[in-house]
C-alpha positions as CSV (number, residue, x, y, z in Angstrom):
1,M,79.9,40.2,41.8
2,P,78.7,38.0,44.6
3,A,74.9,38.0,45.3
4,L,75.1,39.7,48.7
5,E,77.2,42.5,47.2
6,A,74.7,42.9,44.4
7,I,71.8,43.1,46.7
8,E,73.5,45.9,48.6
9,H,74.6,47.5,45.3
10,V,70.9,48.0,44.3
11,A,69.9,49.0,47.8
12,G,67.6,46.0,48.2
13,M,65.2,44.1,46.0
14,Q,61.4,44.0,46.1
15,S,60.4,40.7,47.5
16,Q,56.6,40.6,47.9
17,A,56.8,37.8,45.4
18,P,59.4,36.0,47.5
19,Q,61.2,34.2,44.7
20,A,61.3,37.1,42.3
21,P,64.7,38.3,43.6
22,Y,66.3,35.1,42.3
23,V,65.4,36.1,38.7
24,G,66.4,39.7,39.5
25,L,69.8,38.6,40.5
26,W,70.2,36.2,37.6
27,T,69.4,38.9,35.1
28,R,72.1,41.1,36.6
29,L,74.9,38.7,37.4
30,E,77.0,36.1,35.7
31,E,77.1,32.6,37.0
32,F,74.4,33.2,39.7
33,G,72.7,30.1,41.0
34,T,69.6,29.8,43.2
35,R,71.5,28.1,46.0
36,E,73.7,31.2,46.5
37,L,70.8,33.3,47.6
38,S,69.0,30.4,49.4
39,D,72.1,29.9,51.5
40,L,72.4,33.6,52.3
41,I,68.8,33.7,53.6
42,A,69.2,30.5,55.6
43,A,72.4,31.8,57.1
44,R,70.6,35.1,58.1
45,R,73.0,37.2,55.9
46,A,70.1,38.3,53.7
47,V,66.6,38.9,55.1
48,R,63.1,39.8,53.9
49,A,61.5,42.7,55.8
50,P,59.0,45.5,55.3
51,L,61.1,48.5,54.4
52,M,60.9,50.9,51.4
53,R,57.4,51.9,50.5
54,A,56.3,49.7,53.5
55,T,56.6,46.6,51.2
56,L,58.7,43.5,51.6
57,H,62.3,43.8,50.4
58,L,65.2,41.4,50.3
59,V,68.2,43.2,51.8
60,S,71.5,42.2,53.4
61,A,71.4,41.8,57.2
62,E,73.5,44.9,57.6
63,D,71.2,47.0,55.4
64,C,68.2,45.8,57.3
65,L,69.8,47.1,60.5
66,A,70.8,50.3,58.8
67,F,67.6,51.1,56.9
68,R,64.8,50.1,59.3
69,S,64.9,52.9,61.8
70,A,65.0,55.6,59.1
71,L,61.9,54.1,57.4
72,Q,59.8,53.8,60.6
73,P,57.6,56.8,59.5
74,V,56.8,55.0,56.3
75,L,55.6,51.9,58.1
76,E,53.6,54.0,60.6
77,R,51.9,56.0,57.9
78,S,51.1,52.9,55.8
79,F,49.6,51.2,58.8
80,A,47.5,54.3,59.7
81,G,46.2,54.5,56.1
82,A,45.2,50.9,55.8
83,P,41.8,49.5,56.9
84,F,43.0,48.2,60.2
85,D,41.3,49.0,63.5
86,I,43.1,48.9,66.8
87,G,41.2,51.9,68.2
88,G,41.1,51.9,72.0
89,V,44.0,49.5,72.3
90,D,47.0,50.5,74.4
91,L,49.6,50.5,71.6
92,G,52.6,50.0,74.0
93,A,51.0,47.0,75.6
94,L,50.0,45.5,72.2
95,L,53.5,45.9,70.8
96,A,55.1,44.4,74.0
97,A,52.7,41.4,73.8
98,G,53.4,41.0,70.1
99,R,57.1,41.2,70.5
100,E,57.1,38.5,73.2
101,L,55.0,36.2,71.1
102,I,57.1,36.4,67.9
103,E,60.4,36.3,69.8
104,H,59.2,33.1,71.6
105,R,59.0,31.6,68.1
106,P,58.2,32.8,64.6
107,R,54.5,33.0,63.9
108,T,52.2,33.6,61.0
109,R,49.9,36.6,61.2
110,A,46.9,34.3,61.7
111,E,48.6,32.6,64.6
112,L,49.7,35.9,66.1
113,G,46.3,37.5,65.7
114,G,44.5,34.6,67.4
115,L,46.8,34.8,70.4
116,L,46.5,38.6,70.7
117,A,42.7,38.4,70.4
118,E,42.7,36.4,73.6
119,R,43.8,39.6,75.4
120,W,41.9,42.0,73.2
121,P,38.8,39.9,72.2
122,E,36.8,42.9,71.1
123,H,39.2,43.8,68.3
124,D,39.9,42.3,64.9
125,P,42.7,39.7,65.1
126,A,44.0,40.5,61.7
127,S,44.4,44.2,62.6
128,L,46.2,43.3,65.9
129,A,48.6,41.1,64.0
130,Q,49.2,43.7,61.3
131,A,50.1,46.3,63.9
132,I,52.9,44.0,65.1
133,T,54.4,43.3,61.7
134,Y,54.1,47.0,60.6
135,L,55.2,48.8,63.7
136,L,57.8,46.5,65.2
137,P,61.1,45.9,63.3
138,A,60.2,42.5,62.0
139,V,61.4,40.0,59.4
140,Q,59.9,37.0,57.6
141,V,61.9,33.9,58.2
142,P,62.8,30.8,56.1
143,P,61.7,28.6,54.5
144,R,59.7,31.5,53.1
145,G,62.0,33.0,50.4
146,I,64.0,29.9,49.8
147,W,63.9,28.9,46.1
148,G,61.5,26.1,45.3
149,T,59.7,26.2,48.7
150,R,56.2,27.3,49.7
151,G,56.6,27.9,53.4
152,Q,54.1,30.1,55.2
153,A,55.1,33.7,56.0
154,R,56.2,33.6,59.6
155,W,57.5,36.6,61.5
156,T,59.9,37.4,64.2
157,T,61.7,40.5,65.3
158,V,64.9,41.8,63.7
159,K,66.6,41.6,67.1
160,S,65.6,38.0,67.6
161,W,66.7,37.0,64.1
162,L,69.9,39.0,63.7
163,G,70.9,39.4,67.3
164,R,70.8,43.2,67.1
165,D,68.3,46.0,67.0
166,P,68.2,48.2,63.9
167,D,70.9,50.8,64.2
168,V,71.0,53.7,61.8
169,D,74.7,54.1,62.4
170,R,75.3,50.9,60.5
171,T,74.5,52.6,57.1
172,R,77.8,52.4,55.2
173,D,78.8,55.0,52.7
174,T,82.0,55.2,50.7
175,H,80.8,57.6,48.0
176,V,81.2,61.0,49.7
177,D,83.4,62.7,52.2
178,R,81.1,62.7,55.3
179,T,83.4,65.1,57.2
180,R,82.4,67.9,54.9
181,N,78.7,67.8,55.4
182,P,76.8,66.7,58.5
183,C,73.7,65.9,56.4
184,V,75.2,62.7,55.0
185,D,75.8,61.5,58.6
186,A,72.0,61.7,59.3
187,P,69.9,58.6,58.7
188,L,67.9,60.2,55.9
189,G,71.0,61.6,54.2
190,R,72.7,58.2,54.2
191,L,69.5,56.6,52.7
192,V,69.6,59.2,49.9
193,I,73.3,58.3,49.2
194,R,72.4,54.6,48.9
195,Y,69.5,55.4,46.6
196,L,71.6,57.5,44.3
197,A,74.3,54.9,44.2
198,A,71.7,52.4,42.9
199,F,69.4,54.5,40.8
200,G,70.9,58.0,40.1
201,P,70.8,60.4,38.4
202,A,67.4,61.0,40.0
203,T,65.0,63.7,41.2
204,V,63.9,64.2,44.8
205,R,60.5,62.8,43.8
206,D,62.2,59.7,42.5
207,I,64.0,59.2,45.9
208,Q,60.7,59.7,47.7
209,S,58.9,57.2,45.4
210,W,61.5,54.6,46.1
211,S,61.6,55.0,49.9
212,G,58.1,56.1,50.7
213,L,59.5,59.0,52.7
214,T,58.3,62.5,52.2
215,R,59.8,66.0,52.5
216,L,63.3,65.0,51.4
217,A,63.9,68.2,49.4
218,D,65.5,69.9,52.4
219,V,67.7,66.8,53.1
220,V,68.9,66.7,49.5
221,D,69.4,70.5,49.4
222,G,71.7,70.2,52.4
223,M,73.8,67.7,50.5
224,R,74.3,69.7,47.4
225,D,78.1,70.3,47.9
226,Q,78.5,66.5,48.0
227,L,76.4,65.8,44.8
228,V,76.4,66.7,41.1
229,T,73.3,68.0,39.4
230,F,71.9,67.7,35.9
231,R,68.7,68.7,34.0
232,D,66.7,66.0,32.2
233,E,65.0,66.7,28.9
234,F,61.8,67.7,30.7
235,G,63.6,70.3,32.9
236,G,63.7,68.3,36.1
237,E,66.7,68.6,38.4
238,L,68.6,65.4,38.7
239,F,71.1,64.5,41.5
240,D,73.8,62.0,41.5
241,L,77.0,61.0,43.2
242,P,80.2,62.5,41.8
243,D,81.9,59.2,41.2
244,A,78.8,57.3,39.9
245,P,79.0,55.7,36.5
246,R,77.1,57.5,33.8
247,P,77.4,55.4,30.6
248,D,77.3,56.9,27.2
249,P,73.7,57.0,25.8
250,N,74.8,54.8,22.9
251,T,76.0,52.0,25.2
252,P,74.4,48.7,24.1
253,A,71.7,47.4,26.4
254,P,70.9,43.7,25.5
255,P,67.4,42.2,26.1
256,R,66.8,41.5,29.8
257,F,64.0,39.7,31.6
258,L,63.1,41.4,34.8
259,P,60.9,39.7,37.5
260,E,57.6,41.2,38.7
261,Y,57.9,44.0,41.2
262,D,61.5,44.7,40.1
263,N,62.8,47.8,41.8
264,L,64.1,49.2,38.5
265,L,60.6,49.9,37.4
266,L,59.2,50.9,40.9
267,S,61.9,53.2,42.2
268,H,61.2,56.3,40.1
269,A,58.4,58.8,40.2
270,D,59.0,59.6,36.5
271,R,59.4,56.3,34.6
272,R,59.7,57.8,31.1
273,R,63.3,56.9,30.8
274,F,62.4,53.2,30.4
275,I,58.6,53.2,29.9
276,T,58.1,55.2,26.7
277,G,54.6,54.1,25.7
278,G,52.8,54.8,29.0
279,E,52.4,51.1,29.6
280,R,51.4,50.0,33.1
281,V,53.8,47.9,35.1
282,P,52.1,44.5,35.6
283,L,52.1,43.3,39.2
284,Q,51.5,39.6,39.2
285,P,50.4,37.6,42.2
286,G,52.2,34.5,43.5
287,L,55.6,33.4,44.7
288,G,57.5,35.0,41.8
289,G,60.1,33.8,39.4
290,R,57.5,33.0,36.6
291,Y,56.3,36.5,35.4
292,G,57.9,39.8,34.6
293,M,58.8,42.5,32.2
294,L,61.0,42.5,29.1
295,L,63.5,45.2,28.5
296,V,64.9,45.8,25.0
297,N,67.5,48.5,24.6
298,G,66.8,49.4,28.2
299,V,63.1,50.1,27.5
300,F,60.0,48.2,28.7
301,R,58.8,46.4,25.5
302,G,56.7,43.6,26.7
303,T,55.8,41.1,29.4
304,W,56.7,37.4,29.9
305,G,55.5,34.4,31.8
306,I,56.6,30.8,32.2
307,T,54.1,27.9,32.0
308,R,54.9,24.3,32.8
309,Q,53.1,21.1,31.6
310,H,54.7,17.8,32.5
311,D,58.4,18.0,31.3
312,T,57.8,21.0,29.0
313,A,58.5,24.6,30.0
314,V,57.4,27.5,27.8
315,L,58.4,31.1,28.1
316,H,55.7,33.2,26.6
317,V,56.8,36.7,25.5
318,E,54.1,39.2,24.8
319,P,55.6,42.3,23.1
320,F,53.7,45.6,22.9
321,A,54.8,45.9,19.2
322,P,56.8,43.9,16.7
323,L,60.5,43.6,17.8
324,S,63.5,43.3,15.5
325,E,65.7,41.8,18.2
326,R,63.9,38.4,18.3
327,D,67.0,36.3,18.0
328,A,68.7,38.0,21.0
329,I,65.4,37.8,23.0
330,V,65.1,34.1,22.2
331,F,68.7,33.5,23.3
332,E,68.2,35.3,26.6
333,G,64.9,33.6,27.1
334,E,66.4,30.1,26.7
335,Q,69.0,31.0,29.4
336,L,66.1,32.1,31.7
337,L,64.3,28.8,31.2
338,R,67.4,26.9,32.0
339,F,67.8,28.9,35.2
340,A,64.1,29.0,36.4
341,V,63.0,25.5,35.3
342,E,66.1,23.4,35.7
343,D,64.3,20.0,35.7
344,A,62.4,20.6,32.4
345,T,63.5,18.4,29.5
346,V,61.8,20.5,26.8
347,R,62.1,24.3,26.8
348,E,60.6,26.7,24.3
349,V,60.4,30.4,23.8
350,R,57.2,31.6,22.1
351,F,56.1,35.1,21.0
352,D,52.4,35.6,21.8
353,G,50.1,38.3,20.6
């Protein structure tokens, strides 16, 4: 599967650590190379924008246009709940001024806040800048997000970068017959469809955890004739698309190295299907691509991190308990090192702890 199709297939990838999606794609695809995604970002076919859960996600340009309007309430609620202060500012005037500044050229939040503070000197520059990047449809531009770079996070509007304003009518859906139910033509209904295509079977609470939206029960309830339902072992009602794959429980799941913030582990309210020991998902700082979680038989069994000293790269695996699949984990880990640290001449997989 091409990288762009895979990004859409999983309904976007968490990208607060901007290079984590590279490992996320590598672990899912055959023959994926870093340049494929870097070229998509440089060509504006994939973008990084605040979307689900008001956090940065890597999505296709088309999905950015499709998702952003439906998720506006999530961005607004997240901004209102953060320690930002723009009390007394004319919000319309602030957003108009911010739009003009970042459409003139992409700017960092520090640059943007300094310029806005010239007009609103009595307010915190950081809060003024955050208001623009939360409340306007905005994207971070390259070189941020390009593999191997450390460019500053600079922002411009979706319209300036992609040439179009977000348009909820651009959400594409081939999974259901939309003529049978108007709910799936609504922005929230189409977002539900995209979530289930990526992560179903799932509960309403799972969909809300992934998106950051609330009160989706009525939306899902109105789509019942287009969905199939199940009960999990805890009695929860699960929804899925009729034609979605549901593999046999005994299907082999080889070891996989997921990057930090991977949406597989952040897109469910109930994570017991893959976190069986109550472990916390580690959220590492940094650019990404060097830390993450180890799945064994589809279950979270440990963490990993890559260190580099001169020409030697070491993948440190820290399992929660002894693992019998060490040979398979070492094999997969060696492939990860070849991908993530191409220029190392010595690569080693170590089990720590």
